[in-house]
N, C-alpha and C positions, 0 to 999 in steps of 0.2 A: 503494499500500497504505498502509494506516496505522499507526501505531507502535504499537497493540497487535498487530497482525496481525505487525508486524517481530521483536516483542518476542517472539512464538510462536513464529518459526523459532529452533530450538537456535542453529543457524549463525550468524546474525543476535547471539543473545545472545552468545553463547561469544566472537566475536571483536569485540564494543562494550563488552562489562564485565566477563572474566572475565580472570584475568593467572596463569601461573604462575612457578617458578621456574627455569632455566636451568640447563644442564647446568652451569656458571659460578655457579651461586650467584645472580644478577640476576636479579630479576622483571621480565618481559618480555610484552606484551598474548599472549592464547592464537590464535594463525592454525593452523587445518585441515592437513597437510600431507595425499599425495593416498589414502595409505590411509585417515583418516580422513573426506576425503569421499566416497569410494566406501561407506564403513558410513553416515553420512549418508543418501546419496542410498537405499543399500537399507532404512533404517528408513522413509523419509518414502514408500516404494512398498509395504511391507508394510501401513505402517500405515493408508496410503490404499483400499488394499484387502479389511482389513478381516482380515487374514492376523494368529494369534498372533505374538509374538514371540522368537523364541529365537536364537541365534549361538553359535555355537562358530568362535573364531576361534582358529588357530593361531598361535604366533609372537607372538601379542598386543602383548606389552610391549616388542619389537623396532620395531613397525611405530608405536608410540604408541597402542594401542587402549587402553589400560589408563589414559591420560592423558584420552581422550575420554569 
């Protein structure tokens, strides 16, 4: 996989180039949690199959989807 292909992957980009502030107020590298990984897999499948991207996620803030 070339460097450009890696950057086109949101997961690669997020985990290597983005930082977030954790609950303690410290700046830490962004790491996907399980819910975020599932959403990313669904997004990739939807995009690959040409469907319109629309998502309704209940309790999104509790699962970290708003951060995603």
